[in-house]
PDB file of N, CA, C and O in Angstrom:
ATOM      1  N   MET A   1       0.831  -1.173   0.000  1.00  0.00           N
ATOM      2  CA  MET A   1       0.000   0.000   0.000  1.00  0.00           C
ATOM      3  C   MET A   1       0.876   1.236   0.000  1.00  0.00           C
ATOM      4  O   MET A   1       1.802   1.350   0.803  1.00  0.00           O
ATOM      5  N   THR A   2       0.591   2.138  -0.879  1.00  0.00           N
ATOM      6  CA  THR A   2       1.404   3.332  -1.014  1.00  0.00           C
ATOM      7  C   THR A   2       0.800   4.447  -0.173  1.00  0.00           C
ATOM      8  O   THR A   2      -0.413   4.658  -0.162  1.00  0.00           O
ATOM      9  N   LEU A   3       1.664   5.146   0.521  1.00  0.00           N
ATOM     10  CA  LEU A   3       1.223   6.289   1.312  1.00  0.00           C
ATOM     11  C   LEU A   3       1.227   7.534   0.445  1.00  0.00           C
ATOM     12  O   LEU A   3       2.114   7.730  -0.385  1.00  0.00           O
ATOM     13  N   LEU A   4       0.215   8.375   0.654  1.00  0.00           N
ATOM     14  CA  LEU A   4       0.144   9.618  -0.092  1.00  0.00           C
ATOM     15  C   LEU A   4       1.032  10.644   0.582  1.00  0.00           C
ATOM     16  O   LEU A   4       0.968  10.839   1.796  1.00  0.00           O
ATOM     17  N   THR A   5       1.848  11.287  -0.206  1.00  0.00           N
ATOM     18  CA  THR A   5       2.727  12.316   0.343  1.00  0.00           C
ATOM     19  C   THR A   5       2.037  13.662   0.240  1.00  0.00           C
ATOM     20  O   THR A   5       1.005  13.800  -0.417  1.00  0.00           O
ATOM     21  N   ALA A   6       2.606  14.627   0.881  1.00  0.00           N
ATOM     22  CA  ALA A   6       2.051  15.979   0.851  1.00  0.00           C
ATOM     23  C   ALA A   6       2.038  16.520  -0.570  1.00  0.00           C
ATOM     24  O   ALA A   6       1.097  17.205  -0.972  1.00  0.00           O
ATOM     25  N   ASP A   7       3.090  16.211  -1.335  1.00  0.00           N
ATOM     26  CA  ASP A   7       3.146  16.676  -2.724  1.00  0.00           C
ATOM     27  C   ASP A   7       2.037  16.033  -3.564  1.00  0.00           C
ATOM     28  O   ASP A   7       1.450  16.691  -4.422  1.00  0.00           O
ATOM     29  N   THR A   8       1.758  14.781  -3.324  1.00  0.00           N
ATOM     30  CA  THR A   8       0.711  14.080  -4.052  1.00  0.00           C
ATOM     31  C   THR A   8      -0.647  14.688  -3.729  1.00  0.00           C
ATOM     32  O   THR A   8      -1.468  14.906  -4.619  1.00  0.00           O
ATOM     33  N   LEU A   9      -0.874  14.958  -2.451  1.00  0.00           N
ATOM     34  CA  LEU A   9      -2.129  15.580  -2.043  1.00  0.00           C
ATOM     35  C   LEU A   9      -2.280  16.971  -2.644  1.00  0.00           C
ATOM     36  O   LEU A   9      -3.376  17.366  -3.040  1.00  0.00           O
ATOM     37  N   THR A  10      -1.197  17.699  -2.711  1.00  0.00           N
ATOM     38  CA  THR A  10      -1.220  19.034  -3.312  1.00  0.00           C
ATOM     39  C   THR A  10      -1.537  18.934  -4.799  1.00  0.00           C
ATOM     40  O   THR A  10      -2.311  19.726  -5.335  1.00  0.00           O
ATOM     41  N   ASP A  11      -0.925  17.945  -5.461  1.00  0.00           N
ATOM     42  CA  ASP A  11      -1.193  17.743  -6.891  1.00  0.00           C
ATOM     43  C   ASP A  11      -2.651  17.364  -7.136  1.00  0.00           C
ATOM     44  O   ASP A  11      -3.275  17.842  -8.083  1.00  0.00           O
ATOM     45  N   ILE A  12      -3.186  16.504  -6.280  1.00  0.00           N
ATOM     46  CA  ILE A  12      -4.589  16.100  -6.411  1.00  0.00           C
ATOM     47  C   ILE A  12      -5.497  17.301  -6.172  1.00  0.00           C
ATOM     48  O   ILE A  12      -6.469  17.502  -6.900  1.00  0.00           O
ATOM     49  N   ASP A  13      -5.186  18.087  -5.168  1.00  0.00           N
ATOM     50  CA  ASP A  13      -5.981  19.285  -4.869  1.00  0.00           C
ATOM     51  C   ASP A  13      -5.927  20.273  -6.033  1.00  0.00           C
ATOM     52  O   ASP A  13      -6.945  20.863  -6.394  1.00  0.00           O
ATOM     53  N   SER A  14      -4.760  20.452  -6.610  1.00  0.00           N
ATOM     54  CA  SER A  14      -4.599  21.354  -7.750  1.00  0.00           C
ATOM     55  C   SER A  14      -5.395  20.834  -8.955  1.00  0.00           C
ATOM     56  O   SER A  14      -6.047  21.612  -9.651  1.00  0.00           O
ATOM     57  N   ALA A  15      -5.338  19.533  -9.196  1.00  0.00           N
ATOM     58  CA  ALA A  15      -6.077  18.937 -10.310  1.00  0.00           C
ATOM     59  C   ALA A  15      -7.580  19.102 -10.091  1.00  0.00           C
ATOM     60  O   ALA A  15      -8.305  19.416 -11.035  1.00  0.00           O
ATOM     61  N   MET A  16      -8.052  18.900  -8.878  1.00  0.00           N
ATOM     62  CA  MET A  16      -9.474  19.073  -8.574  1.00  0.00           C
ATOM     63  C   MET A  16      -9.908  20.522  -8.795  1.00  0.00           C
ATOM     64  O   MET A  16     -10.998  20.768  -9.311  1.00  0.00           O
ATOM     65  N   ASN A  17      -9.072  21.473  -8.413  1.00  0.00           N
ATOM     66  CA  ASN A  17      -9.393  22.889  -8.642  1.00  0.00           C
ATOM     67  C   ASN A  17      -9.498  23.192 -10.133  1.00  0.00           C
ATOM     68  O   ASN A  17     -10.379  23.933 -10.568  1.00  0.00           O
ATOM     69  N   LYS A  18      -8.579  22.604 -10.913  1.00  0.00           N
ATOM     70  CA  LYS A  18      -8.643  22.811 -12.365  1.00  0.00           C
ATOM     71  C   LYS A  18      -9.916  22.207 -12.946  1.00  0.00           C
ATOM     72  O   LYS A  18     -10.560  22.805 -13.808  1.00  0.00           O
ATOM     73  N   ILE A  19     -10.273  21.013 -12.465  1.00  0.00           N
ATOM     74  CA  ILE A  19     -11.495  20.362 -12.948  1.00  0.00           C
ATOM     75  C   ILE A  19     -12.711  21.212 -12.605  1.00  0.00           C
ATOM     76  O   ILE A  19     -13.590  21.400 -13.446  1.00  0.00           O
ATOM     77  N   LEU A  20     -12.771  21.727 -11.380  1.00  0.00           N
ATOM     78  CA  LEU A  20     -13.903  22.563 -10.976  1.00  0.00           C
ATOM     79  C   LEU A  20     -13.972  23.852 -11.785  1.00  0.00           C
ATOM     80  O   LEU A  20     -15.059  24.308 -12.140  1.00  0.00           O
ATOM     81  N   THR A  21     -12.815  24.437 -12.077  1.00  0.00           N
ATOM     82  CA  THR A  21     -12.776  25.650 -12.880  1.00  0.00           C
ATOM     83  C   THR A  21     -13.275  25.374 -14.300  1.00  0.00           C
ATOM     84  O   THR A  21     -14.066  26.143 -14.847  1.00  0.00           O
ATOM     85  N   LEU A  22     -12.810  24.275 -14.888  1.00  0.00           N
ATOM     86  CA  LEU A  22     -13.265  23.907 -16.231  1.00  0.00           C
ATOM     87  C   LEU A  22     -14.754  23.576 -16.240  1.00  0.00           C
ATOM     88  O   LEU A  22     -15.475  23.930 -17.172  1.00  0.00           O
ATOM     89  N   ARG A  23     -15.196  22.899 -15.200  1.00  0.00           N
ATOM     90  CA  ARG A  23     -16.615  22.550 -15.116  1.00  0.00           C
ATOM     91  C   ARG A  23     -17.481  23.813 -15.030  1.00  0.00           C
ATOM     92  O   ARG A  23     -18.533  23.892 -15.665  1.00  0.00           O
ATOM     93  N   ALA A  24     -17.039  24.783 -14.254  1.00  0.00           N
ATOM     94  CA  ALA A  24     -17.774  26.047 -14.154  1.00  0.00           C
ATOM     95  C   ALA A  24     -17.769  26.778 -15.498  1.00  0.00           C
ATOM     96  O   ALA A  24     -18.781  27.357 -15.892  1.00  0.00           O
ATOM     97  N   ASP A  25     -16.653  26.753 -16.189  1.00  0.00           N
ATOM     98  CA  ASP A  25     -16.554  27.399 -17.501  1.00  0.00           C
ATOM     99  C   ASP A  25     -17.498  26.731 -18.499  1.00  0.00           C
ATOM    100  O   ASP A  25     -18.207  27.410 -19.242  1.00  0.00           O
ATOM    101  N   VAL A  26     -17.503  25.409 -18.512  1.00  0.00           N
ATOM    102  CA  VAL A  26     -18.400  24.676 -19.413  1.00  0.00           C
ATOM    103  C   VAL A  26     -19.856  24.969 -19.044  1.00  0.00           C
ATOM    104  O   VAL A  26     -20.696  25.134 -19.929  1.00  0.00           O
ATOM    105  N   GLY A  27     -20.157  25.035 -17.764  1.00  0.00           N
ATOM    106  CA  GLY A  27     -21.510  25.341 -17.322  1.00  0.00           C
ATOM    107  C   GLY A  27     -21.967  26.714 -17.780  1.00  0.00           C
ATOM    108  O   GLY A  27     -23.107  26.881 -18.214  1.00  0.00           O
ATOM    109  N   SER A  28     -21.088  27.692 -17.685  1.00  0.00           N
ATOM    110  CA  SER A  28     -21.465  29.042 -18.122  1.00  0.00           C
ATOM    111  C   SER A  28     -21.639  29.093 -19.634  1.00  0.00           C
ATOM    112  O   SER A  28     -22.503  29.813 -20.135  1.00  0.00           O
ATOM    113  N   ARG A  29     -20.833  28.342 -20.358  1.00  0.00           N
ATOM    114  CA  ARG A  29     -20.996  28.296 -21.819  1.00  0.00           C
ATOM    115  C   ARG A  29     -22.300  27.607 -22.203  1.00  0.00           C
ATOM    116  O   ARG A  29     -22.984  28.041 -23.129  1.00  0.00           O
ATOM    117  N   LEU A  30     -22.648  26.528 -21.491  1.00  0.00           N
ATOM    118  CA  LEU A  30     -23.919  25.852 -21.759  1.00  0.00           C
ATOM    119  C   LEU A  30     -25.090  26.774 -21.463  1.00  0.00           C
ATOM    120  O   LEU A  30     -26.089  26.769 -22.183  1.00  0.00           O
ATOM    121  N   ARG A  31     -24.968  27.561 -20.408  1.00  0.00           N
ATOM    122  CA  ARG A  31     -26.025  28.515 -20.074  1.00  0.00           C
ATOM    123  C   ARG A  31     -26.181  29.539 -21.200  1.00  0.00           C
ATOM    124  O   ARG A  31     -27.302  29.877 -21.581  1.00  0.00           O
ATOM    125  N   ALA A  32     -25.062  30.031 -21.731  1.00  0.00           N
ATOM    126  CA  ALA A  32     -25.115  30.993 -22.830  1.00  0.00           C
ATOM    127  C   ALA A  32     -25.755  30.364 -24.067  1.00  0.00           C
ATOM    128  O   ALA A  32     -26.528  31.018 -24.767  1.00  0.00           O
ATOM    129  N   VAL A  33     -25.436  29.105 -24.334  1.00  0.00           N
ATOM    130  CA  VAL A  33     -26.033  28.410 -25.487  1.00  0.00           C
ATOM    131  C   VAL A  33     -27.538  28.259 -25.272  1.00  0.00           C
ATOM    132  O   VAL A  33     -28.322  28.484 -26.194  1.00  0.00           O
ATOM    133  N   ASP A  34     -27.943  27.878 -24.057  1.00  0.00           N
ATOM    134  CA  ASP A  34     -29.374  27.741 -23.765  1.00  0.00           C
ATOM    135  C   ASP A  34     -30.097  29.074 -23.902  1.00  0.00           C
ATOM    136  O   ASP A  34     -31.197  29.134 -24.452  1.00  0.00           O
ATOM    137  N   ASP A  35     -29.482  30.142 -23.404  1.00  0.00           N
ATOM    138  CA  ASP A  35     -30.085  31.472 -23.530  1.00  0.00           C
ATOM    139  C   ASP A  35     -30.241  31.868 -24.991  1.00  0.00           C
ATOM    140  O   ASP A  35     -31.275  32.408 -25.385  1.00  0.00           O
ATOM    141  N   GLN A  36     -29.213  31.601 -25.795  1.00  0.00           N
ATOM    142  CA  GLN A  36     -29.269  31.944 -27.219  1.00  0.00           C
ATOM    143  C   GLN A  36     -30.320  31.107 -27.929  1.00  0.00           C
ATOM    144  O   GLN A  36     -31.035  31.608 -28.798  1.00  0.00           O
ATOM    145  N   ARG A  37     -30.417  29.834 -27.564  1.00  0.00           N
ATOM    146  CA  ARG A  37     -31.425  28.963 -28.175  1.00  0.00           C
ATOM    147  C   ARG A  37     -32.830  29.488 -27.862  1.00  0.00           C
ATOM    148  O   ARG A  37     -33.693  29.517 -28.740  1.00  0.00           O
ATOM    149  N   ALA A  38     -33.059  29.900 -26.615  1.00  0.00           N
ATOM    150  CA  ALA A  38     -34.367  30.439 -26.228  1.00  0.00           C
ATOM    151  C   ALA A  38     -34.661  31.727 -26.994  1.00  0.00           C
ATOM    152  O   ALA A  38     -35.790  31.946 -27.434  1.00  0.00           O
ATOM    153  N   THR A  39     -33.650  32.577 -27.151  1.00  0.00           N
ATOM    154  CA  THR A  39     -33.818  33.818 -27.902  1.00  0.00           C
ATOM    155  C   THR A  39     -34.154  33.519 -29.358  1.00  0.00           C
ATOM    156  O   THR A  39     -35.031  34.160 -29.937  1.00  0.00           O
ATOM    157  N   ASN A  40     -33.470  32.563 -29.947  1.00  0.00           N
ATOM    158  CA  ASN A  40     -33.728  32.186 -31.343  1.00  0.00           C
ATOM    159  C   ASN A  40     -35.135  31.626 -31.511  1.00  0.00           C
ATOM    160  O   ASN A  40     -35.816  31.942 -32.487  1.00  0.00           O
ATOM    161  N   GLU A  41     -35.573  30.798 -30.566  1.00  0.00           N
ATOM    162  CA  GLU A  41     -36.931  30.250 -30.643  1.00  0.00           C
ATOM    163  C   GLU A  41     -37.966  31.366 -30.538  1.00  0.00           C
ATOM    164  O   GLU A  41     -38.960  31.371 -31.266  1.00  0.00           O
ATOM    165  N   SER A  42     -37.729  32.302 -29.637  1.00  0.00           N
ATOM    166  CA  SER A  42     -38.653  33.426 -29.472  1.00  0.00           C
ATOM    167  C   SER A  42     -38.699  34.259 -30.755  1.00  0.00           C
ATOM    168  O   SER A  42     -39.773  34.657 -31.207  1.00  0.00           O
ATOM    169  N   PHE A  43     -37.543  34.515 -31.328  1.00  0.00           N
ATOM    170  CA  PHE A  43     -37.473  35.289 -32.567  1.00  0.00           C
ATOM    171  C   PHE A  43     -38.173  34.546 -33.694  1.00  0.00           C
ATOM    172  O   PHE A  43     -38.838  35.163 -34.526  1.00  0.00           O
ATOM    173  N   GLY A  44     -38.027  33.216 -33.729  1.00  0.00           N
ATOM    174  CA  GLY A  44     -38.704  32.416 -34.739  1.00  0.00           C
ATOM    175  C   GLY A  44     -40.212  32.531 -34.623  1.00  0.00           C
ATOM    176  O   GLY A  44     -40.912  32.573 -35.635  1.00  0.00           O
ATOM    177  N   LEU A  45     -40.721  32.582 -33.391  1.00  0.00           N
ATOM    178  CA  LEU A  45     -42.157  32.755 -33.189  1.00  0.00           C
ATOM    179  C   LEU A  45     -42.620  34.126 -33.680  1.00  0.00           C
ATOM    180  O   LEU A  45     -43.681  34.246 -34.293  1.00  0.00           O
ATOM    181  N   VAL A  46     -41.831  35.144 -33.411  1.00  0.00           N
ATOM    182  CA  VAL A  46     -42.176  36.492 -33.870  1.00  0.00           C
ATOM    183  C   VAL A  46     -42.186  36.535 -35.400  1.00  0.00           C
ATOM    184  O   VAL A  46     -43.089  37.112 -36.006  1.00  0.00           O
ATOM    185  N   LEU A  47     -41.193  35.929 -36.006  1.00  0.00           N
ATOM    186  CA  LEU A  47     -41.139  35.907 -37.472  1.00  0.00           C
ATOM    187  C   LEU A  47     -42.330  35.151 -38.059  1.00  0.00           C
ATOM    188  O   LEU A  47     -42.916  35.582 -39.052  1.00  0.00           O
ATOM    189  N   ALA A  48     -42.682  34.035 -37.447  1.00  0.00           N
ATOM    190  CA  ALA A  48     -43.820  33.261 -37.938  1.00  0.00           C
ATOM    191  C   ALA A  48     -45.112  34.072 -37.831  1.00  0.00           C
ATOM    192  O   ALA A  48     -45.944  34.035 -38.737  1.00  0.00           O
ATOM    193  N   LYS A  49     -45.280  34.803 -36.729  1.00  0.00           N
ATOM    194  CA  LYS A  49     -46.476  35.632 -36.560  1.00  0.00           C
ATOM    195  C   LYS A  49     -46.507  36.746 -37.603  1.00  0.00           C
ATOM    196  O   LYS A  49     -47.548  36.999 -38.209  1.00  0.00           O
ATOM    197  N   GLU A  50     -45.379  37.409 -37.813  1.00  0.00           N
ATOM    198  CA  GLU A  50     -45.314  38.476 -38.815  1.00  0.00           C
ATOM    199  C   GLU A  50     -45.600  37.931 -40.214  1.00  0.00           C
ATOM    200  O   GLU A  50     -46.296  38.569 -41.003  1.00  0.00           O
ATOM    201  N   GLN A  51     -45.070  36.766 -40.512  1.00  0.00           N
ATOM    202  CA  GLN A  51     -45.316  36.161 -41.815  1.00  0.00           C
ATOM    203  C   GLN A  51     -46.804  35.847 -41.977  1.00  0.00           C
ATOM    204  O   GLN A  51     -47.384  36.089 -43.036  1.00  0.00           O
ATOM    205  N   ALA A  52     -47.411  35.312 -40.934  1.00  0.00           N
ATOM    206  CA  ALA A  52     -48.841  35.004 -41.001  1.00  0.00           C
ATOM    207  C   ALA A  52     -49.657  36.282 -41.168  1.00  0.00           C
ATOM    208  O   ALA A  52     -50.625  36.315 -41.928  1.00  0.00           O
ATOM    209  N   ASP A  53     -49.258  37.340 -40.448  1.00  0.00           N
ATOM    210  CA  ASP A  53     -49.971  38.616 -40.577  1.00  0.00           C
ATOM    211  C   ASP A  53     -49.872  39.162 -42.005  1.00  0.00           C
ATOM    212  O   ASP A  53     -50.849  39.685 -42.542  1.00  0.00           O
ATOM    213  N   LEU A  54     -48.697  39.039 -42.613  1.00  0.00           N
ATOM    214  CA  LEU A  54     -48.521  39.534 -43.972  1.00  0.00           C
ATOM    215  C   LEU A  54     -49.300  38.695 -44.985  1.00  0.00           C
ATOM    216  O   LEU A  54     -49.864  39.228 -45.940  1.00  0.00           O
ATOM    217  N   MET A  55     -49.325  37.407 -44.773  1.00  0.00           N
ATOM    218  CA  MET A  55     -50.026  36.536 -45.711  1.00  0.00           C
ATOM    219  C   MET A  55     -51.539  36.698 -45.591  1.00  0.00           C
ATOM    220  O   MET A  55     -52.266  36.521 -46.569  1.00  0.00           O
ATOM    221  N   ASP A  56     -52.010  37.034 -44.396  1.00  0.00           N
ATOM    222  CA  ASP A  56     -53.442  37.207 -44.164  1.00  0.00           C
ATOM    223  C   ASP A  56     -53.880  38.656 -44.318  1.00  0.00           C
ATOM    224  O   ASP A  56     -55.012  38.997 -43.973  1.00  0.00           O
ATOM    225  N   LEU A  57     -53.013  39.503 -44.825  1.00  0.00           N
ATOM    226  CA  LEU A  57     -53.298  40.928 -44.926  1.00  0.00           C
ATOM    227  C   LEU A  57     -54.430  41.192 -45.908  1.00  0.00           C
ATOM    228  O   LEU A  57     -54.445  40.676 -47.025  1.00  0.00           O
ATOM    229  N   ASP A  58     -55.372  42.007 -45.463  1.00  0.00           N
ATOM    230  CA  ASP A  58     -56.450  42.468 -46.344  1.00  0.00           C
ATOM    231  C   ASP A  58     -55.932  43.731 -47.025  1.00  0.00           C
ATOM    232  O   ASP A  58     -55.929  44.814 -46.440  1.00  0.00           O
ATOM    233  N   TYR A  59     -55.496  43.572 -48.262  1.00  0.00           N
ATOM    234  CA  TYR A  59     -54.834  44.666 -48.964  1.00  0.00           C
ATOM    235  C   TYR A  59     -55.751  45.869 -49.160  1.00  0.00           C
ATOM    236  O   TYR A  59     -55.298  47.010 -49.080  1.00  0.00           O
ATOM    237  N   THR A  60     -57.016  45.629 -49.411  1.00  0.00           N
ATOM    238  CA  THR A  60     -57.949  46.740 -49.598  1.00  0.00           C
ATOM    239  C   THR A  60     -58.046  47.571 -48.330  1.00  0.00           C
ATOM    240  O   THR A  60     -58.004  48.800 -48.375  1.00  0.00           O
ATOM    241  N   GLU A  61     -58.176  46.884 -47.189  1.00  0.00           N
ATOM    242  CA  GLU A  61     -58.282  47.583 -45.906  1.00  0.00           C
ATOM    243  C   GLU A  61     -56.966  48.292 -45.574  1.00  0.00           C
ATOM    244  O   GLU A  61     -56.982  49.411 -45.061  1.00  0.00           O
ATOM    245  N   ALA A  62     -55.842  47.660 -45.860  1.00  0.00           N
ATOM    246  CA  ALA A  62     -54.539  48.260 -45.574  1.00  0.00           C
ATOM    247  C   ALA A  62     -54.314  49.511 -46.420  1.00  0.00           C
ATOM    248  O   ALA A  62     -53.807  50.513 -45.917  1.00  0.00           O
ATOM    249  N   ILE A  63     -54.684  49.463 -47.689  1.00  0.00           N
ATOM    250  CA  ILE A  63     -54.529  50.632 -48.570  1.00  0.00           C
ATOM    251  C   ILE A  63     -55.449  51.752 -48.122  1.00  0.00           C
ATOM    252  O   ILE A  63     -55.065  52.921 -48.154  1.00  0.00           O
ATOM    253  N   SER A  64     -56.644  51.413 -47.710  1.00  0.00           N
ATOM    254  CA  SER A  64     -57.589  52.418 -47.216  1.00  0.00           C
ATOM    255  C   SER A  64     -57.046  53.095 -45.961  1.00  0.00           C
ATOM    256  O   SER A  64     -57.098  54.319 -45.836  1.00  0.00           O
ATOM    257  N   ARG A  65     -56.521  52.289 -45.028  1.00  0.00           N
ATOM    258  CA  ARG A  65     -55.930  52.847 -43.806  1.00  0.00           C
ATOM    259  C   ARG A  65     -54.740  53.738 -44.132  1.00  0.00           C
ATOM    260  O   ARG A  65     -54.581  54.809 -43.546  1.00  0.00           O
ATOM    261  N   PHE A  66     -53.896  53.290 -45.076  1.00  0.00           N
ATOM    262  CA  PHE A  66     -52.731  54.069 -45.480  1.00  0.00           C
ATOM    263  C   PHE A  66     -53.159  55.421 -46.063  1.00  0.00           C
ATOM    264  O   PHE A  66     -52.574  56.455 -45.740  1.00  0.00           O
ATOM    265  N   ASN A  67     -54.175  55.404 -46.915  1.00  0.00           N
ATOM    266  CA  ASN A  67     -54.654  56.652 -47.518  1.00  0.00           C
ATOM    267  C   ASN A  67     -55.223  57.600 -46.467  1.00  0.00           C
ATOM    268  O   ASN A  67     -55.028  58.812 -46.563  1.00  0.00           O
ATOM    269  N   GLN A  68     -55.914  57.072 -45.477  1.00  0.00           N
ATOM    270  CA  GLN A  68     -56.432  57.918 -44.392  1.00  0.00           C
ATOM    271  C   GLN A  68     -55.285  58.562 -43.615  1.00  0.00           C
ATOM    272  O   GLN A  68     -55.318  59.753 -43.308  1.00  0.00           O
ATOM    273  N   GLN A  69     -54.281  57.762 -43.308  1.00  0.00           N
ATOM    274  CA  GLN A  69     -53.130  58.300 -42.579  1.00  0.00           C
ATOM    275  C   GLN A  69     -52.376  59.325 -43.415  1.00  0.00           C
ATOM    276  O   GLN A  69     -51.904  60.331 -42.886  1.00  0.00           O
ATOM    277  N   LEU A  70     -52.261  59.080 -44.702  1.00  0.00           N
ATOM    278  CA  LEU A  70     -51.594  60.025 -45.599  1.00  0.00           C
ATOM    279  C   LEU A  70     -52.360  61.336 -45.665  1.00  0.00           C
ATOM    280  O   LEU A  70     -51.752  62.406 -45.642  1.00  0.00           O
ATOM    281  N   LEU A  71     -53.681  61.272 -45.747  1.00  0.00           N
ATOM    282  CA  LEU A  71     -54.521  62.469 -45.772  1.00  0.00           C
ATOM    283  C   LEU A  71     -54.373  63.254 -44.471  1.00  0.00           C
ATOM    284  O   LEU A  71     -54.278  64.482 -44.496  1.00  0.00           O
ATOM    285  N   ALA A  72     -54.351  62.562 -43.346  1.00  0.00           N
ATOM    286  CA  ALA A  72     -54.174  63.232 -42.052  1.00  0.00           C
ATOM    287  C   ALA A  72     -52.805  63.897 -41.973  1.00  0.00           C
ATOM    288  O   ALA A  72     -52.684  65.000 -41.440  1.00  0.00           O
ATOM    289  N   LEU A  73     -51.784  63.245 -42.493  1.00  0.00           N
ATOM    290  CA  LEU A  73     -50.437  63.827 -42.502  1.00  0.00           C
ATOM    291  C   LEU A  73     -50.394  65.082 -43.360  1.00  0.00           C
ATOM    292  O   LEU A  73     -49.829  66.096 -42.951  1.00  0.00           O
ATOM    293  N   GLN A  74     -50.979  65.020 -44.526  1.00  0.00           N
ATOM    294  CA  GLN A  74     -50.972  66.178 -45.414  1.00  0.00           C
ATOM    295  C   GLN A  74     -51.738  67.345 -44.790  1.00  0.00           C
ATOM    296  O   GLN A  74     -51.309  68.493 -44.898  1.00  0.00           O
ATOM    297  N   ALA A  75     -52.864  67.061 -44.142  1.00  0.00           N
ATOM    298  CA  ALA A  75     -53.640  68.121 -43.494  1.00  0.00           C
ATOM    299  C   ALA A  75     -52.844  68.747 -42.360  1.00  0.00           C
ATOM    300  O   ALA A  75     -52.848  69.969 -42.207  1.00  0.00           O
ATOM    301  N   SER A  76     -52.168  67.940 -41.572  1.00  0.00           N
ATOM    302  CA  SER A  76     -51.382  68.493 -40.463  1.00  0.00           C
ATOM    303  C   SER A  76     -50.195  69.299 -40.985  1.00  0.00           C
ATOM    304  O   SER A  76     -49.812  70.293 -40.368  1.00  0.00           O
ATOM    305  N   GLU A  77     -49.608  68.889 -42.107  1.00  0.00           N
ATOM    306  CA  GLU A  77     -48.521  69.662 -42.700  1.00  0.00           C
ATOM    307  C   GLU A  77     -49.020  71.022 -43.175  1.00  0.00           C
ATOM    308  O   GLU A  77     -48.325  72.025 -43.012  1.00  0.00           O
ATOM    309  N   GLN A  78     -50.207  71.069 -43.756  1.00  0.00           N
ATOM    310  CA  GLN A  78     -50.768  72.341 -44.219  1.00  0.00           C
ATOM    311  C   GLN A  78     -51.085  73.258 -43.038  1.00  0.00           C
ATOM    312  O   GLN A  78     -50.812  74.458 -43.094  1.00  0.00           O
ATOM    313  N   VAL A  79     -51.653  72.705 -41.980  1.00  0.00           N
ATOM    314  CA  VAL A  79     -51.948  73.514 -40.790  1.00  0.00           C
ATOM    315  C   VAL A  79     -50.655  74.040 -40.187  1.00  0.00           C
ATOM    316  O   VAL A  79     -50.582  75.206 -39.798  1.00  0.00           O
ATOM    317  N   PHE A  80     -49.641  73.200 -40.105  1.00  0.00           N
ATOM    318  CA  PHE A  80     -48.367  73.640 -39.550  1.00  0.00           C
ATOM    319  C   PHE A  80     -47.772  74.770 -40.388  1.00  0.00           C
ATOM    320  O   PHE A  80     -47.252  75.739 -39.834  1.00  0.00           O
ATOM    321  N   ALA A  81     -47.839  74.660 -41.695  1.00  0.00           N
ATOM    322  CA  ALA A  81     -47.283  75.695 -42.573  1.00  0.00           C
ATOM    323  C   ALA A  81     -48.002  77.030 -42.363  1.00  0.00           C
ATOM    324  O   ALA A  81     -47.369  78.085 -42.355  1.00  0.00           O
ATOM    325  N   LYS A  82     -49.323  76.979 -42.192  1.00  0.00           N
ATOM    326  CA  LYS A  82     -50.076  78.216 -41.965  1.00  0.00           C
ATOM    327  C   LYS A  82     -49.771  78.811 -40.596  1.00  0.00           C
ATOM    328  O   LYS A  82     -49.590  80.022 -40.469  1.00  0.00           O
ATOM    329  N   VAL A  83     -49.713  77.963 -39.571  1.00  0.00           N
ATOM    330  CA  VAL A  83     -49.465  78.448 -38.210  1.00  0.00           C
ATOM    331  C   VAL A  83     -48.034  78.953 -38.071  1.00  0.00           C
ATOM    332  O   VAL A  83     -47.786  79.902 -37.328  1.00  0.00           O
ATOM    333  N   GLN A  84     -47.116  78.349 -38.756  1.00  0.00           N
ATOM    334  CA  GLN A  84     -45.714  78.743 -38.665  1.00  0.00           C
ATOM    335  C   GLN A  84     -45.512  80.170 -39.163  1.00  0.00           C
ATOM    336  O   GLN A  84     -44.663  80.892 -38.641  1.00  0.00           O
ATOM    337  N   GLY A  85     -46.275  80.578 -40.156  1.00  0.00           N
ATOM    338  CA  GLY A  85     -46.121  81.917 -40.719  1.00  0.00           C
ATOM    339  C   GLY A  85     -46.801  82.997 -39.897  1.00  0.00           C
ATOM    340  O   GLY A  85     -46.581  84.184 -40.136  1.00  0.00           O
ATOM    341  N   LEU A  86     -47.611  82.613 -38.947  1.00  0.00           N
ATOM    342  CA  LEU A  86     -48.330  83.601 -38.146  1.00  0.00           C
ATOM    343  C   LEU A  86     -47.460  84.136 -37.017  1.00  0.00           C
ATOM    344  O   LEU A  86     -46.547  83.464 -36.538  1.00  0.00           O
ATOM    345  N   SER A  87     -47.762  85.346 -36.610  1.00  0.00           N
ATOM    346  CA  SER A  87     -47.097  85.919 -35.457  1.00  0.00           C
ATOM    347  C   SER A  87     -48.146  86.671 -34.638  1.00  0.00           C
ATOM    348  O   SER A  87     -49.303  86.751 -35.050  1.00  0.00           O
ATOM    349  N   LEU A  88     -47.772  87.207 -33.518  1.00  0.00           N
ATOM    350  CA  LEU A  88     -48.699  87.954 -32.664  1.00  0.00           C
ATOM    351  C   LEU A  88     -49.200  89.206 -33.384  1.00  0.00           C
ATOM    352  O   LEU A  88     -50.329  89.642 -33.159  1.00  0.00           O
ATOM    353  N   PHE A  89     -48.361  89.785 -34.249  1.00  0.00           N
ATOM    354  CA  PHE A  89     -48.771  90.988 -34.986  1.00  0.00           C
ATOM    355  C   PHE A  89     -49.905  90.674 -35.968  1.00  0.00           C
ATOM    356  O   PHE A  89     -50.741  91.537 -36.241  1.00  0.00           O
ATOM    357  N   ASP A  90     -49.941  89.439 -36.504  1.00  0.00           N
ATOM    358  CA  ASP A  90     -51.037  89.049 -37.401  1.00  0.00           C
ATOM    359  C   ASP A  90     -52.364  89.042 -36.666  1.00  0.00           C
ATOM    360  O   ASP A  90     -53.397  89.363 -37.253  1.00  0.00           O
ATOM    361  N   TYR A  91     -52.352  88.685 -35.411  1.00  0.00           N
ATOM    362  CA  TYR A  91     -53.587  88.661 -34.615  1.00  0.00           C
ATOM    363  C   TYR A  91     -54.020  90.070 -34.213  1.00  0.00           C
ATOM    364  O   TYR A  91     -55.216  90.350 -34.124  1.00  0.00           O
ATOM    365  N   LEU A  92     -53.079  90.933 -33.976  1.00  0.00           N
ATOM    366  CA  LEU A  92     -53.388  92.295 -33.527  1.00  0.00           C
ATOM    367  C   LEU A  92     -53.856  93.173 -34.676  1.00  0.00           C
ATOM    368  O   LEU A  92     -54.607  94.124 -34.458  1.00  0.00           O
ATOM    369  N   GLY A  93     -53.437  92.880 -35.863  1.00  0.00           N
ATOM    370  CA  GLY A  93     -53.705  93.752 -37.005  1.00  0.00           C
ATOM    371  C   GLY A  93     -55.012  93.590 -37.651  1.00  0.00           C
ATOM    372  O   GLY A  93     -55.313  94.289 -38.620  1.00  0.00           O
TER     373      GLY A  93
END
């Protein structure tokens, strides 16, 4: 039976510390991979929903909504142009 020397115990302790350090490193990398996988799955769901929304789009309704928004934008631009040119002297005169 061989007796363990202090140097042997130190070597074993050092090896165990290295193993624990590597194990922690691998664990953190696995966590990062799991996080990225979850993010990718979530993004895939968002893309699938957007694709379904685009494929199910009622083009007539979308064009009508766009034209309404465009008309509102043009009206607000005209009001802004008129108000921008006014001053307090215009009201007093």
